N, C-alpha and C positions, 0 to 999 in steps of 0.2 A: 207762681209767683209768691213768693216768703212771706206769710207774717211778722211784721216789726214786733222786737224779742219784749215783752215788758216783764219789768222789776217793779214788786212792790212796793209801798212805804220803809216799809219792815225790813227789808233788804237795800233800799237803798242808805237807813239811816246805818245800819249796820259795818257798810262797806267806807261810810263818812268817817264814823268810828276808828275802823281798821286802818284805816291811811293816816288820820289825824294822830293816832298812836304809832306807824310806820315813819311820819313824818317828825313828830316830837325824839322818837330814838334816833335819826336822822343826825336829828340836830344838836341832841345827847355828842351821839359818837364823834362826828367829826367837828362839832365847833366845842362843846360846852369841854368836853373831854382834855383835849389835848391843851385849852388856855391853865385847866386847872390842875392836867400835871406839869406846863411849866411854869404858875407860877405857885408850886410848892417846889421847882428847880430854883427859880429867881430866892424864895425865902429862903434855900440850903445854902445858894449862895453871901447872902446878905449875911446868915449868921456865921458863915466862915467867915467873910471881910471884918463883922463887927467884932469879930474873938481876934481876929488877926493883931501882931502889936505892930501894925503899923497902920490901922485905922486912924488912927487919932490922933496921924504928924501930917506937922507943915507939909505942901510938895515942895521948899525948900529940905524939909531934914527927910522926902522919901527919896529926894537925889542924890544924895549924900548919901543912906542906908542901902541904893542901891549899885551906887560909884564903889563901895567899902564890900558888897556882893558881890559884883563884877571881881576885885583884886583878890576875894577869898577864892573864889572858883577857877580865878588864874593859878594864885600859889598851888590847890586844889589840883590841878591838867601837869603844874610844873613839875608838884612831888612824885604821879605817878608816874609821870616820862620817865624820872629817875629811875623810880623804883623799877621799872621796865626794866631800863638799859643795864642796870645792877643785876637785875635774878633771871635776862634769859640766858637764858642755856648757850649764844652763839652771837657773837660778833656783831654777824651779818644776816641778822635773821627778817629786816626786813625784805634783804635779796632774795634770800632763800623761801618766803612765802610768796612774794609775785613772784614768781622768776616763770616763764614761759618754758615749761618740759613737756618733753614727750618719751614716749615708750626709751626710743633707740639712744634720748640725752642720757634716762635712769641708766638703760643698760652698760654703757660706755662709762657712768662713773661707778656703777657699782665694781663692772670688771677692775679699775683702773685704781679704788677704793681695797678691793682684795688685794690685788696684785703688790700696792704700795706696802699695807698692814702686814703680809706676809714675810715680804721681804724687810722689814722693821725689826720682825719678831728672830728672825731667823740672824740679823746682824750681832739684836742684844740675847742672841741664846736663849728665850723666854719661846716655850711651846703655844701655837695657839689653835687652839679647838672649837669650836668648826674651823676651816682656810674658810668657807661660804661666807663665817660671820652667819650664821641660822638664817641667812637670808635668800626665798625664793626667786629665781632673777624672772619666773613667768610670770607675764601681765599682760591679757588680752584686749586691754582697751587702757585710754588718757585717763578713764575714770579713778581708777587712784594712783595717778602715778606722780601725784606729787605725794601724796600718804606715801609713800613708798620710799619717793627722796628724803622728806624729813626722818624718818624712822632706820633710813641707811645712815642721814650725819649723827645722828641722836647715838646709832650702834657705833658706828667712826669712832664720834668724841669719847664714848666710855671706853674702847679699844684705846686710843689712843693715847688716856690718863692712866689705864694699869700698865702697860707697857713702858710709860714713862716712871712708875715707883716704880722699880724692876721687879715686876713680882716673880712667881718664882715658873704659876705656870697658867694660865689663862686655856680653863678646862671646856667651858662655853657661854656662850653669847648670843644675841636672838632677841627682834625688840617683839613687843605685845602690841598687842591692837592700840589706838591713841585713845583718850578722853578729853571729849571737851566741856573746857566750865566758862557758864554763860552769867549776863549781872544780871541786877533785879530787875532787865525792864525783853531779858530771852533772847539777849546779842551777845556772841561769842567773844568772851573775855578774851583766852587762852588759852592753850592744848599741852597736852601732857602727853610728853611720847614715852612710856616705861622702856625700860631694857632689862630687858633680867639675864644674869650674869654669873659666873662664877669662876672661883680664882686659888690659887692658893700663896697665901704670903707668910712671912713673919711679922711679927708686931709692926715692925718697923715701917714697914710698905706699906700696911693697912692704915696708919695711923697719916704717912703722907699721904696718903687716897682721899683720907679722909678730909684731910685739911684742902685739898686742890678742888675738889667738888663744892665747895663752898669759895672760889674768890669766881671776882668775875669773870663771866664770859664762861663760864666753865661748872655753870653752876646745875648740878642733881639732886633730888628731892630725893631721900631716902623713905622708900613707900613699903619695906621689910626687909629683912636683914637678919641671916642668922652664921652662925660663927660656929664651925667645930673645930675638934683638935682636926689638923693636918696628915699628909700621909708620910711624911718623911720628916725628919732628927729638921735638912732647912726650911720644909714647906711646914712648918709651924700649925699653921691655919687651915681651914677650907670656909672659904667665904661662899654665904648665897646670897643674893638681896635681889631687887628687884627697886630701880633705880631710875625717877625719870627727868628726861629734859623736858626746859618751858620755850614755847615760841608764843609771843604774843600778839594781839591783833593788832 
């Protein structure tokens, strides 16, 4: 038969002290500390409210201020929508951005675009290099199909703008990786689709092209540009530039 465990009075007192200390720590950690933290947060919020320009306003004045803020917010939204519409490169950007596109759609559109621009350049007597528009048609999944389609549209738009301004020859054109721009809350604001282009032109052609890229639904941002002497008397200028199309969210 086992003998009962005997604990000395000194050990009992020591255990009681340890348990009391642990209990006090638990009370502080789980009750006093959170309450103190909450009190600090409430004090900060109270100070912010007291420093607010609306702190001393009556309910009627607050209602009028809220109405004015709401109207100002709506006005800003309307101005932003107008700006998006004005500087968007494509008139149908919403349809382009939200379109349900697969790899077959992309390849068919790429073939049609190449054929159309090749026929247009031939009819105008303007050399189009490269005829494949610098776009790789290989696409092994649907992950990048939307990006590729928007790159194609940016290249097509730039090719049309240069051909319509009767440049002497389109020496090179190809898309570059898109650049995403975020707002202060890290949400997508708009995407930039740069196009690297090189062409021969005279002064009048170049001036008309720069006019065109600032027109509505044809806006391209000039990322960089270099102008050199052209290869012939007719083609006085060799222009190398990176121009970006905009797609807004």
